C-alpha positions in Angstrom: 142.5 154.0 99.8 145.2 151.9 101.4 147.0 149.6 99.0 146.5 145.9 99.6 149.6 144.3 101.0 151.1 141.6 98.7 150.5 138.2 100.2 153.6 136.2 101.2 154.2 132.7 100.1 153.4 130.2 102.8 156.6 129.0 104.4 157.2 125.3 103.9 154.4 124.8 101.4 155.1 122.5 98.5 156.0 124.6 95.5 154.6 124.6 92.0 156.7 122.5 89.6 156.2 122.4 85.8 153.2 124.7 86.1 151.3 122.1 88.1 149.9 122.9 91.6 150.3 119.8 93.8 147.4 118.6 95.9 147.6 119.2 99.7 145.2 119.1 102.6 142.1 121.3 102.3 143.2 123.6 105.2 146.9 123.8 104.3 148.4 126.8 102.5 148.0 126.6 98.8 151.3 125.6 97.1 150.8 128.4 94.6 152.0 130.9 97.3 148.8 132.9 97.4 148.7 132.8 101.2 145.1 131.3 101.1 144.1 127.9 102.2 144.2 125.3 99.5 140.4 124.7 99.6 139.8 128.5 98.9 142.3 128.7 96.1 143.4 126.0 93.6 141.5 123.4 95.7 138.3 124.7 94.2 139.3 123.7 90.7 140.6 120.3 92.0 137.3 119.7 93.8 135.4 120.2 90.6 137.8 118.4 88.3 135.5 115.3 88.4 132.0 116.2 89.5 130.4 112.8 89.3 131.0 110.7 92.4 131.5 107.0 91.8 129.4 105.4 94.5 131.2 102.0 94.5 134.8 102.7 93.4 135.9 99.2 94.4 133.1 97.3 92.6 134.5 94.5 90.5 137.7 94.1 92.5 138.3 90.9 94.5 137.4 91.6 98.1 135.4 94.7 97.6 134.2 94.6 101.2 137.7 94.4 102.6 138.8 97.3 100.3 136.1 99.4 102.0 137.1 98.2 105.4 140.8 99.1 104.9 139.8 102.5 103.5 137.4 103.4 106.4 137.8 101.1 109.4 141.3 99.6 109.8 144.2 101.6 111.1 147.2 99.4 110.1 146.9 96.8 107.4 148.6 95.6 104.2 147.5 93.4 101.2 149.6 92.2 98.3 148.4 93.3 94.9 148.8 91.4 91.6 148.9 93.3 88.4 147.5 92.3 85.0 150.4 91.0 82.9 152.7 90.7 85.9 155.1 93.1 87.5 157.3 95.4 85.5 161.0 94.7 85.5 162.7 96.0 88.7 159.5 95.9 90.8 159.6 92.8 93.0 156.2 93.5 94.6 153.2 95.8 95.0 151.5 96.1 98.3 148.4 98.1 99.4 148.8 99.8 102.8 146.2 101.7 104.8 148.5 104.7 105.3 152.2 105.6 104.8 154.5 107.9 106.7 154.0 111.7 106.2 150.7 110.8 104.4 152.6 109.8 101.2 150.2 108.6 98.5 152.7 105.9 97.5 156.4 104.9 98.0 158.9 103.2 95.7 161.3 101.6 98.1 165.0 101.2 97.7 164.6 97.7 96.4 162.1 98.8 93.8 159.0 97.5 95.6 155.9 99.7 95.7 153.6 100.6 98.7 150.3 102.2 97.7 148.4 104.1 100.4 144.6 103.7 100.5 143.4 106.3 103.1 144.8 109.5 101.6 142.6 112.3 100.4 141.9 112.1 96.7 141.3 114.8 94.1 138.3 113.5 92.2 135.0 111.7 92.6 136.5 108.4 91.5 138.7 106.9 94.2 139.6 104.0 91.9 141.0 106.3 89.2 142.9 108.4 91.7 144.6 105.3 93.2 145.4 103.8 89.7 147.1 107.1 88.7 149.2 107.0 91.9 150.0 103.4 91.4 151.2 104.0 87.8 153.4 106.8 88.9 154.8 104.7 91.7 155.8 102.0 89.3 157.7 104.5 87.2 159.3 106.4 90.2 163.0 106.2 91.0 163.7 103.6 93.8 163.9 105.2 97.2 161.4 108.0 96.5 157.8 108.8 97.6 155.1 109.7 95.1 153.5 113.2 95.5 149.7 113.8 95.3 148.4 115.5 92.2 145.1 116.3 90.4 144.2 113.2 88.4 143.1 113.6 84.8 139.4 112.9 84.2 140.4 110.2 81.7 142.6 107.4 82.7 142.7 103.8 83.9 141.1 102.6 87.1 142.3 100.0 89.5 139.9 97.5 87.8 142.0 98.1 84.6 145.4 97.5 86.3 144.8 94.7 88.9 144.3 91.0 88.1 140.7 90.2 88.8 141.5 86.5 89.3 143.8 87.2 92.2 142.4 87.1 95.7 142.6 89.9 98.2 144.0 88.9 101.5 144.5 91.8 104.0 146.9 91.4 106.9 146.0 93.5 109.9 148.9 94.8 111.9 149.2 96.0 115.5 151.2 98.9 114.4 153.0 100.5 111.4 156.4 98.8 111.6 155.8 97.5 108.1 156.8 101.0 107.0 160.4 100.1 107.7 161.8 97.1 105.8 163.5 94.4 107.9 166.6 94.9 105.8 166.9 98.6 106.6 169.3 99.9 109.3 166.5 102.1 110.7 164.0 104.8 109.9 164.9 108.4 109.1 164.0 110.8 111.9 161.0 112.0 110.0 159.6 108.5 109.4 160.4 107.5 113.0 158.4 110.4 114.4 155.5 109.7 112.0 155.7 106.0 113.1 155.5 106.9 116.8 152.5 109.2 116.2 150.7 106.6 114.1 151.3 103.8 116.6 150.0 105.9 119.4 146.7 106.7 117.6 146.0 103.2 116.2 142.9 101.4 117.6 143.5 97.7 118.2 141.7 95.9 115.4 141.3 92.2 114.4 139.8 90.7 111.2 137.5 87.8 112.2 138.3 84.5 110.5 135.4 82.5 109.1 133.2 85.4 107.9 133.9 88.0 105.3 135.0 91.6 106.1 134.1 91.6 109.8 136.5 93.6 112.0 136.6 93.7 115.8 138.1 96.8 117.4 138.9 97.8 121.0 138.1 101.2 122.5 138.4 102.4 126.1 134.7 102.1 127.0 133.4 99.3 124.9 134.5 97.1 121.9 132.8 97.0 118.5 132.2 94.8 115.6 132.0 96.5 112.2 131.0 94.3 109.3 131.1 95.4 105.7 128.4 93.6 103.8 128.0 93.2 100.0 124.2 92.9 99.9 121.9 95.5 98.3 121.1 98.1 100.9 117.3 97.7 100.9 117.4 93.9 101.0 120.0 94.0 103.8 118.0 96.5 105.9 114.9 94.4 105.6 116.8 91.3 106.7 118.4 93.1 109.6 114.9 94.4 110.6 113.5 90.9 110.6 116.2 89.7 112.9 116.0 92.8 115.1 112.2 92.4 115.6 112.7 88.7 116.4 115.3 89.5 119.0 118.1 87.7 117.1 120.2 90.5 115.8 122.7 90.5 118.7 125.9 88.6 119.0 125.2 87.3 122.5 124.7 88.6 126.0 125.6 92.3 126.4 125.9 92.9 122.7 123.6 95.1 120.6 123.2 96.0 116.9 123.3 99.8 117.2 123.0 100.8 113.6 125.0 101.0 110.4 126.8 103.4 108.1 127.2 103.6 104.4 130.7 103.6 102.9 131.6 103.5 99.2 128.2 102.2 98.3 128.0 99.4 100.9 126.3 99.1 104.3 128.3 98.4 107.4 126.3 97.2 110.4 127.9 98.0 113.8 127.5 96.1 117.1 128.4 97.4 120.6 130.3 94.7 122.5 131.2 94.4 126.2 134.8 95.5 126.9 135.5 91.9 128.1 134.5 90.4 124.7 137.6 89.7 122.6 137.9 89.1 118.9 138.2 85.4 119.6 134.9 85.5 121.6 133.2 87.1 118.6 134.1 84.3 116.1 131.4 81.8 116.9 128.5 84.3 117.4 129.5 86.1 114.2 129.3 82.8 112.2 126.0 82.0 113.8 124.7 85.4 112.9 125.8 85.0 109.3 123.6 81.9 109.1 120.6 83.8 110.5 121.2 86.7 108.1 121.3 84.3 105.1 117.9 83.0 106.1 116.5 86.5 106.5 117.9 87.6 103.2 116.2 84.7 101.5 112.7 85.8 102.7 110.6 88.0 100.4 107.6 88.2 102.7 106.3 91.7 103.4 107.6 93.2 106.7 105.3 93.0 109.7 104.5 96.1 111.7 107.2 95.2 114.3 109.7 94.6 111.5 108.8 98.0 109.9 109.4 99.7 113.2 112.7 97.9 113.6 113.7 99.0 110.1 112.8 102.6 110.8 115.0 102.5 113.9 117.9 101.1 111.9 117.5 103.6 109.1 117.4 106.5 111.6 120.7 105.4 113.0 122.4 105.1 109.7 125.3 107.5 108.8 126.9 108.0 105.4 130.8 108.1 105.6 131.5 108.3 101.8 
């Protein structure tokens, strides 16, 4: 019988330090050097480190709907975060960002400020705990260094334990990722510059609508869309949308159509198709008027009519779960 060849360590893979195997992408080589993909090696243990999925990881945070939007919908955005008890000495600010260069989970800048990435892969079923662990390590990191991913202990604080619940949550949507590079910096490193160019090329133009909560317009080549993260209980919201759909009042005007919804982190996100000529500004008044109609439909507790039940079935059939 032929002897099995020893497997070579994957070139360029992050190496094990202090006996801990760092977290990498599921299809990347495992950092332990086995030659297997991470998901087929140490990623198995990481995937089962926390088996219980927290359905609403951002529940209890100010702006829960916007947290979901920045996690799932918005390419480039930032939001200032305020910590309980104030900022540690030497940390002038903490800012949430959708993504960071090279998919860093967090970055401690040269001036001591912290950027925390929201859209990275996480190692457990509790996104809030994973982010809190990354934030704590970023606060303690040396200025000028990124924070690596790792498997998060099952016990530990969550964002709800670290962030000031009384502070608002005000996302700023950007046209690109230039916020990666501070204005005071002479320029980005070649690696960051290349990552910035790729990210800017892939970003879908997105605008947060004023006047309504957590509604985001986006532009695509064929048609535009409005994706609106809503806080209402799923069954109540679907009933309300069905009432409006059956009555012919679920659209946002001529050429628009409520095409379905998806679930994300325990919340429902209705989606409308819009004509390519309909800008974010054009959406503002129709969205505000729809919010009033929806409030009336949510207040009704009458049984659904046959037409409304059919409308609800259609909406349910077109619902997709993202997370």
